[in-house]
N, C-alpha and C positions, 0 to 999 in steps of 0.2 A: 504493500500500500504506500510505501515511501515515495514512489515515483509519481504519485497522483497529486502532490503538492497540497496535502491536507494539513490542517492544524495539528500540531504535535499532541495536544490534549485529546483531539478527536481520534487520532490513530491509537493512542494509548487505551482509550475507552472502548473503541469499536473493534480493534483487531482480534481480541479473544473471541468475540461473538462471530466475526467473519471466519476465523479459523475453525471454530467448532462446527459451523454450518457446512463449510466446504469439506471438512474432514469426514463428517457423518452423512451428508446428503448430497454430495457433489453431483451424482448422476441425475438427480431430480431438479437441480437448480439451473434456470436459464441465466439469471443475473442477480446480483446484489447491488443496490444503489442507495447511497446516502443522499438525503435531501433535507431541505429546511435550514434552520438557523445554524446548524453545525458548519455550514458552508458560508456563513456571513459574519460580518463584524458584530452582530448582535449575540453571538454565542458566548455564554457565560460558563466557563469550565466547572464552576462550583455548583451551578443550579440547572443549567439547560439539559434537557434530554436530547439524545441523538435519534433522529427519525430516519427510517429507511424503507425501501421497497424490496421485498423478496419475490422475485418473479420465478415461478415454477415453469417447467416445460409444459405441464398440464396440471389442472387441479387434482389434488390427491388427498382425500380425507384421512387416509392412514398416515400420510406424512404429517398432517396437522396434529394427530394424536401423539405422534412421536416427538414433534417439535414443541408442543405446548409446555412441557416442563421447563423448557429453557426460559420461558417468559418470567418466571419468578426469579430464577438465577440471575439473569441479566437486567431485569427491571430494577433490582437493587443497585445496579451499577449505572443507572440512568440511560440504559438502552431501551427506548420505547418499543412496544410491540410493533413489529414491522407490518406494513400493508402487504398482504399476501394475495397474489393474483397470478393469472396466466396470460400470455399474449392475446389469446382470443377474447378473453374477458375484457381486457383493456380496449381492444379494437371496437368492441360492441358498447363500450361505456363512455367513450369520449364525448358523445352528445349529451350524456346525463350528468357528468361531472367535469365540465370543461374548466371550471375554476381550479379544481384540485389538480387536474392533469397539466394545466398551463403552468402552475406553480412548480410542479415537478420538472417540467420541460425547461423552465427558466433557471432553476436552482437544483442541480443534481450532479453527482459524481458516481459513475459506475465503477465499483471496486472489484467486481468479479463478473465475468461473462460479457455478453454483448450489450452495448448501450442501445436500448430500445426507445428511449424517451426523446432524444434530440430531434428525431425525424417525425414525431407525431404532428398531426394537423388539427388545430383547434378552430372550429367554425365560429365566425363572429356571431351568427344568429343564435347559436346554442349558448355562447358566452353571454350575450346580452340578456337572454331569457333568464339564465341563472343569476346574473348580477341583480336584475330587477327583483327576482323572487327573494334573494338573500337580503337585500336592503329592506324589503317590506317585512320580512320575518324579524329582522333586527329591530325595527321600530316596535313591533309587538313585544319583543323581549325586553326592550328598554322600558316600556310602560309597565310591564308586569314586575320587573326588577325594582323599579322605583316605588311601586305600591307595596311590594312585599318587604322592602327594607324598613318600612314603618318609621321613617325618619331617623333610623340608626346610621350614623355616619360611617362606622366601621363596616357594616354590611354593604352599604351603598358603594363605598370605596372599593371593596373587594369585588363587587359585581362588575364595576368598570374595568378593573384589572383583569379579572377572569375572562371577560368577553373580548378584550383588546386583541389578542393574538388571532382571533378569527376574522378581524377586520382587514388585516394586512394582505392575506391572499385575495380577498375580495377587491381591495383597492388595486392590487396588481392587475386583476382582471379588467377593472375599469380603465386603467392606464392603457392597457393593450387595446381596448375598444377605441380609445381616443387616438390610436395609431402610433403610439410610442412604445419602445421596449422598456418594460418596467425595471427600475433599479432593484437591487437585492436588499439593501438595508432598510430597516423600518422607518427611520427618520427621513431618508431620501424618498421613500414611497409616499409618505404623507406630504412632503413639500411638493413633489412632482404632481400629485393628484390635485393639490390646491392650485398650482400654476395652470394645469390643463383645464380644470373645470371652472375656474373663476370663483369657486366657493371656498370661503375661509375654512381651513382645516387646522387652525391653531389648537382647537380643543383636543384633537387627537394627539398632538404633541404634548399637551398638558397631561393626558392620561398615560402616555408613554413615560413621561418624567415621573409620574406618580408610581408607575409599575417598577421603575428602576430604583427610585430613592425611598419609596414607602414613607413619605413625609405625611404625618397626620393632617387631614384637612377638616375644617369645620363643616357643619351641615349646610351653612350658607354658601360656602365655596362649592360644595358638591352639588347643591341645587343649581348653581350657575353653570357648572359643568354639564349637568343633565340637560338643561335647556339648550345650551349650545350644541351639545352632542346630538340631541334629538333633531334640532333644526338643520344641522349639517347633513345628517343621514337622510332626512326628508327631502332636502334640496337635491342631494345626489341621486336619490330615487327618481325624482321628477326628471332630472337630466338624462338618466339612463333610459327612462321611459320614452324620451323623445328621439333617442338614437335609432337610426334606420340601419340595421345590420345587413 
């Protein structure tokens, strides 16, 4: 894995997992691919999980039974349970999960086998539909989270933090819809989306700062974040709705 120019901390964490899979299941594996924050400047060696895709030659339930015990062993070492699929499943799912596959296409490093993600084709019409749906779902979730927090600043702050990582893949999808290659880093994604959409995205930078620094905020500050958060998502949803893919 050394020749792949991966972060030293990522190699140290992921290599034992990689070696166990290739030593035990090599004949069943099409490829192993690292994706997500482990390949960006947002990776935190002390806290971030390493995400990956385990591509089988074909789906095999017996393999899953044999593989499952590794989840507990490596989960403690911050190796997230990999996405497991086969090439035919991926080919039939690009229209259903265009955001997810776009983000893998943009940020991945195949560490074993054939790179299958670089050449995948994401249809703009499929991506626009999912972006619109995700934005509307997030508005519903924001309303529910705000009400269920019952004015508790700790709960509301944690809700913002927990939801934040799900916004970045969505924002990359929107940037792609606007005709630009999305950046990798979270902060760069937020800035680029603001520039392309003309919609203020400062509130997402505030939540990113809160996620990193965990500075206690008053309920008044969190209420202001909620209002700006909600307004920005609503405007982005209206903008995506007007896009003709």
